[in-house]
N, CA, C and O atoms as a DFTB+ gen file, in Angstrom:
328 C
 N C O
     1  1       5.401      -0.482     -33.665
     2  2       4.631      -0.247     -32.326
     3  2       4.425      -1.600     -31.641
     4  3       4.219      -2.606     -32.320
     5  1       4.474      -1.639     -30.351
     6  2       4.309      -2.845     -29.586
     7  2       2.937      -2.874     -29.051
     8  3       2.429      -1.853     -28.586
     9  1       2.272      -4.077     -29.098
    10  2       0.913      -4.297     -28.546
    11  2       1.012      -4.403     -27.155
    12  3       1.847      -5.149     -26.645
    13  1       0.163      -3.661     -26.432
    14  2       0.141      -3.760     -24.943
    15  2      -1.129      -3.270     -24.410
    16  3      -2.018      -2.952     -25.200
    17  1      -1.311      -3.171     -23.066
    18  2      -2.431      -2.659     -22.443
    19  2      -2.261      -1.224     -22.264
    20  3      -1.196      -0.821     -21.796
    21  1      -3.195      -0.393     -22.585
    22  2      -2.995       1.053     -22.396
    23  2      -4.160       1.388     -21.438
    24  3      -5.269       0.891     -21.636
    25  1      -3.931       2.198     -20.432
    26  2      -4.941       2.651     -19.422
    27  2      -5.011       4.136     -19.552
    28  3      -4.312       4.723     -20.379
    29  1      -5.817       4.745     -18.775
    30  2      -5.909       6.194     -18.683
    31  2      -4.669       6.789     -18.058
    32  3      -4.428       7.987     -18.206
    33  1      -3.835       5.957     -17.331
    34  2      -2.615       6.463     -16.807
    35  2      -1.352       6.142     -17.632
    36  3      -0.243       6.403     -17.166
    37  1      -1.502       5.570     -18.875
    38  2      -0.412       5.179     -19.721
    39  2      -0.306       3.673     -19.992
    40  3      -1.258       2.920     -19.787
    41  1       0.860       3.265     -20.452
    42  2       1.011       1.950     -20.788
    43  2       1.123       0.991     -19.538
    44  3       1.868       1.324     -18.616
    45  1       0.462      -0.101     -19.481
    46  2       0.453      -1.044     -18.439
    47  2       1.319      -2.157     -18.772
    48  3       1.081      -2.824     -19.779
    49  1       2.379      -2.439     -17.959
    50  2       3.304      -3.471     -18.250
    51  2       3.325      -4.518     -17.214
    52  3       3.743      -4.238     -16.090
    53  1       2.894      -5.747     -17.513
    54  2       2.899      -6.837     -16.646
    55  2       3.690      -8.073     -17.193
    56  3       3.212      -9.202     -17.080
    57  1       4.891      -7.856     -17.781
    58  2       5.498      -8.902     -18.379
    59  2       6.737      -9.518     -17.445
    60  3       7.564     -10.322     -17.875
    61  1       6.712      -9.057     -16.267
    62  2       7.850      -9.487     -15.292
    63  2       8.654      -8.396     -14.772
    64  3       8.559      -7.251     -15.214
    65  1       9.505      -8.759     -13.768
    66  2      10.195      -7.751     -13.153
    67  2      11.367      -8.463     -12.222
    68  3      11.414      -9.670     -11.986
    69  1      12.190      -7.588     -11.800
    70  2      13.302      -8.173     -10.962
    71  2      13.760      -7.149      -9.903
    72  3      13.666      -5.943     -10.136
    73  1      14.248      -7.613      -8.759
    74  2      14.665      -6.668      -7.796
    75  2      15.994      -7.255      -7.134
    76  3      16.063      -8.440      -6.806
    77  1      16.975      -6.411      -6.970
    78  2      18.238      -6.791      -6.349
    79  2      18.532      -5.797      -5.265
    80  3      18.066      -4.658      -5.298
    81  1      19.338      -6.251      -4.266
    82  2      19.870      -5.432      -3.187
    83  2      21.051      -6.029      -2.553
    84  3      21.272      -7.237      -2.635
    85  1      21.856      -5.170      -1.888
    86  2      22.946      -5.589      -1.016
    87  2      22.550      -5.420       0.322
    88  3      22.413      -4.307       0.831
    89  1      22.344      -6.575       0.961
    90  2      21.843      -6.628       2.405
    91  2      22.919      -5.959       3.340
    92  3      24.129      -6.005       3.121
    93  1      22.314      -5.324       4.423
    94  2      23.204      -4.912       5.368
    95  2      23.308      -5.887       6.554
    96  3      22.298      -6.485       6.926
    97  1      24.495      -6.068       7.160
    98  2      24.758      -6.993       8.220
    99  2      25.398      -6.441       9.384
   100  3      26.325      -5.650       9.205
   101  1      25.033      -6.748      10.572
   102  2      25.764      -6.250      11.778
   103  2      26.932      -7.162      11.985
   104  3      26.803      -8.383      11.907
   105  1      28.079      -6.573      12.250
   106  2      29.321      -7.222      12.520
   107  2      29.966      -6.848      13.885
   108  3      30.172      -5.665      14.158
   109  1      30.260      -7.773      14.674
   110  2      30.792      -7.461      15.949
   111  2      32.344      -7.589      15.889
   112  3      32.878      -8.411      15.144
   113  1      33.023      -6.780      16.666
   114  2      34.518      -6.901      16.803
   115  2      34.890      -8.189      17.329
   116  3      34.009      -8.939      17.751
   117  1      36.194      -8.549      17.350
   118  2      36.617      -9.785      17.884
   119  2      36.478      -9.880      19.458
   120  3      36.389     -10.967      20.028
   121  1      36.466      -8.700      20.101
   122  2      36.267      -8.669      21.465
   123  2      34.763      -8.769      21.930
   124  3      34.424      -9.009      23.089
   125  1      33.917      -8.555      20.883
   126  2      32.469      -8.645      21.143
   127  2      31.829      -7.349      21.761
   128  3      30.635      -7.307      22.059
   129  1      32.627      -6.372      21.925
   130  2      32.168      -5.103      22.437
   131  2      31.610      -4.065      21.396
   132  3      30.614      -3.395      21.669
   133  1      32.234      -3.954      20.267
   134  2      31.662      -3.067      19.256
   135  2      31.023      -3.775      18.151
   136  3      31.473      -4.836      17.717
   137  1      29.945      -3.182      17.675
   138  2      29.458      -3.654      16.348
   139  2      29.165      -2.527      15.406
   140  3      28.935      -1.366      15.746
   141  1      29.198      -3.012      14.144
   142  2      29.036      -1.999      13.025
   143  2      28.264      -2.644      11.977
   144  3      28.151      -3.868      11.924
   145  1      27.690      -1.787      11.078
   146  2      26.869      -2.304      10.108
   147  2      27.671      -2.150       8.717
   148  3      28.196      -1.102       8.339
   149  1      27.673      -3.360       8.031
   150  2      28.332      -3.312       6.703
   151  2      27.431      -3.893       5.726
   152  3      26.448      -4.578       6.007
   153  1      27.876      -3.539       4.407
   154  2      27.039      -4.063       3.287
   155  2      27.720      -5.308       2.765
   156  3      28.920      -5.281       2.494
   157  1      26.957      -6.441       2.610
   158  2      27.455      -7.677       2.005
   159  2      27.968      -7.409       0.586
   160  3      27.487      -6.531      -0.130
   161  1      28.958      -8.204       0.227
   162  2      29.587      -8.067      -1.070
   163  2      28.675      -8.704      -2.124
   164  3      28.634      -8.151      -3.223
   165  1      27.969      -9.758      -1.924
   166  2      27.072     -10.379      -2.853
   167  2      25.660     -10.021      -2.785
   168  3      25.058     -10.056      -1.712
   169  1      25.047      -9.647      -3.983
   170  2      23.647      -9.194      -3.787
   171  2      22.576     -10.273      -3.756
   172  3      22.804     -11.367      -4.270
   173  1      21.457     -10.011      -3.191
   174  2      20.280     -10.829      -3.090
   175  2      19.458     -10.357      -4.383
   176  3      19.395      -9.190      -4.771
   177  1      18.871     -11.407      -4.953
   178  2      18.121     -11.128      -6.229
   179  2      16.717     -11.830      -6.183
   180  3      16.660     -12.990      -5.775
   181  1      15.606     -11.184      -6.578
   182  2      14.406     -11.693      -6.542
   183  2      13.805     -11.433      -8.112
   184  3      13.933     -10.313      -8.606
   185  1      13.248     -12.355      -8.752
   186  2      12.725     -12.119     -10.059
   187  2      11.393     -12.805     -10.229
   188  3      11.140     -13.792      -9.538
   189  1      10.530     -12.344     -11.105
   190  2       9.296     -12.985     -11.414
   191  2       8.891     -12.813     -12.803
   192  3       9.161     -11.742     -13.347
   193  1       8.247     -13.770     -13.484
   194  2       7.773     -13.490     -14.775
   195  2       6.233     -12.907     -14.816
   196  3       5.633     -12.609     -15.849
   197  1       5.759     -12.815     -13.572
   198  2       4.379     -12.181     -13.519
   199  2       4.457     -10.663     -13.249
   200  3       5.540     -10.084     -13.171
   201  1       3.292     -10.055     -13.111
   202  2       3.157      -8.695     -12.761
   203  2       3.626      -8.398     -11.364
   204  3       3.426      -9.177     -10.433
   205  1       4.225      -7.307     -11.248
   206  2       4.695      -6.919      -9.819
   207  2       3.501      -6.571      -8.863
   208  3       3.596      -6.772      -7.652
   209  1       2.406      -6.059      -9.422
   210  2       1.300      -5.661      -8.514
   211  2       0.545      -6.723      -7.922
   212  3      -0.209      -6.534      -6.967
   213  1       0.742      -7.921      -8.507
   214  2       0.020      -9.108      -7.890
   215  2       0.945     -10.040      -7.134
   216  3       0.553     -11.187      -6.920
   217  1       2.039      -9.684      -6.745
   218  2       3.113     -10.491      -6.185
   219  2       3.180     -10.272      -4.576
   220  3       3.678      -9.255      -4.091
   221  1       2.675     -11.237      -3.859
   222  2       2.696     -11.140      -2.361
   223  2       4.206     -11.211      -1.805
   224  3       4.531     -10.592      -0.792
   225  1       5.125     -12.028      -2.553
   226  2       6.461     -12.087      -2.054
   227  2       7.136     -10.692      -2.170
   228  3       7.854     -10.252      -1.272
   229  1       6.870     -10.016      -3.321
   230  2       7.502      -8.689      -3.444
   231  2       6.973      -7.760      -2.297
   232  3       7.751      -7.012      -1.706
   233  1       5.794      -7.811      -2.027
   234  2       5.110      -6.982      -1.050
   235  2       5.745      -7.123       0.329
   236  3       5.947      -6.138       1.041
   237  1       6.071      -8.431       0.711
   238  2       6.713      -8.768       2.038
   239  2       8.162      -8.435       1.987
   240  3       8.719      -7.986       2.988
   241  1       8.843      -8.643       0.795
   242  2      10.298      -8.161       0.734
   243  2      10.378      -6.660       0.872
   244  3      11.284      -6.155       1.535
   245  1       9.458      -5.930       0.265
   246  2       9.617      -4.495       0.293
   247  2       9.359      -3.883       1.741
   248  3       9.835      -2.793       2.062
   249  1       8.621      -4.609       2.544
   250  2       8.496      -4.202       3.928
   251  2       9.773      -4.532       4.796
   252  3       9.959      -3.921       5.849
   253  1      10.630      -5.475       4.363
   254  2      11.660      -5.873       5.273
   255  2      13.095      -5.552       4.788
   256  3      14.057      -5.637       5.551
   257  1      13.199      -5.201       3.564
   258  2      14.552      -4.973       2.965
   259  2      15.201      -3.592       3.485
   260  3      14.591      -2.527       3.383
   261  1      16.360      -3.684       3.995
   262  2      17.107      -2.514       4.442
   263  2      18.455      -2.510       3.640
   264  3      19.266      -3.406       3.874
   265  1      18.733      -1.553       2.712
   266  2      19.946      -1.405       1.983
   267  2      20.152      -0.123       1.519
   268  3      19.189       0.611       1.299
   269  1      21.335       0.250       1.337
   270  2      21.586       1.585       0.728
   271  2      21.828       1.459      -0.843
   272  3      22.083       2.447      -1.532
   273  1      21.734       0.249      -1.324
   274  2      21.753       0.020      -2.769
   275  2      20.585      -1.043      -3.190
   276  3      20.545      -2.205      -2.785
   277  1      19.750      -0.506      -3.976
   278  2      18.610      -1.464      -4.447
   279  2      18.529      -1.110      -5.997
   280  3      18.563       0.047      -6.414
   281  1      18.426      -2.162      -6.746
   282  2      18.176      -1.968      -8.187
   283  2      17.049      -2.794      -8.643
   284  3      16.715      -3.791      -8.002
   285  1      16.428      -2.421      -9.749
   286  2      15.277      -3.166     -10.254
   287  2      15.157      -3.071     -11.871
   288  3      15.760      -2.215     -12.518
   289  1      14.431      -3.909     -12.364
   290  2      14.045      -3.893     -13.766
   291  2      12.709      -4.423     -13.994
   292  3      12.180      -5.225     -13.224
   293  1      12.131      -3.948     -15.117
   294  2      10.784      -4.304     -15.603
   295  2      10.970      -4.800     -17.015
   296  3      11.473      -4.085     -17.882
   297  1      10.590      -5.933     -17.218
   298  2      10.548      -6.634     -18.564
   299  2       9.368      -6.053     -19.401
   300  3       8.254      -5.849     -18.918
   301  1       9.701      -5.810     -20.668
   302  2       8.650      -5.236     -21.424
   303  2       8.720      -6.069     -22.735
   304  3       9.619      -5.841     -23.545
   305  1       7.742      -7.079     -22.969
   306  2       7.856      -7.937     -23.978
   307  2       6.559      -7.594     -24.829
   308  3       5.608      -7.015     -24.303
   309  1       6.558      -7.964     -26.131
   310  2       5.415      -7.732     -26.802
   311  2       5.651      -8.159     -28.260
   312  3       6.777      -8.590     -28.511
   313  1       4.770      -8.102     -29.239
   314  2       4.777      -8.519     -30.520
   315  2       4.624      -7.223     -31.431
   316  3       3.899      -6.316     -31.024
   317  1       5.202      -7.121     -32.498
   318  2       5.081      -5.943     -33.400
   319  2       3.649      -5.974     -33.959
   320  3       3.097      -7.035     -34.249
   321  1       3.058      -4.745     -34.100
   322  2       1.659      -4.652     -34.751
   323  2       2.025      -4.343     -36.243
   324  3       2.875      -3.509     -36.554
   325  1       1.319      -5.078     -37.122
   326  2       1.571      -4.758     -38.457
   327  2       0.322      -4.032     -39.106
   328  3       0.360      -3.672     -40.282
C-alpha cells in the first residue's frame, strides 16, 4: 500500500503532472489569398513537479490552448507502508 493523502473524495495526488499538445497554426497559400489551419508536427510540453491545482502557469495555458490532440500525465510517487 502507498502512503498518501486521502480526502472524502478519494486519494489526493500532488506529486507532479505534465501536459502536452500539438498546436494549431494558420497557414497561407503562396498567393496569400487562402488560409487553412494545420496541426504542427512537434508537440509543446509543460511539466511540473508540484501539484496541478496550485499552478498559475497551467491555469493560463488551459485558457489559451487550442488543439485537437492534448495528452496529460499525473505522477504518483510514494513509499511503501510496512
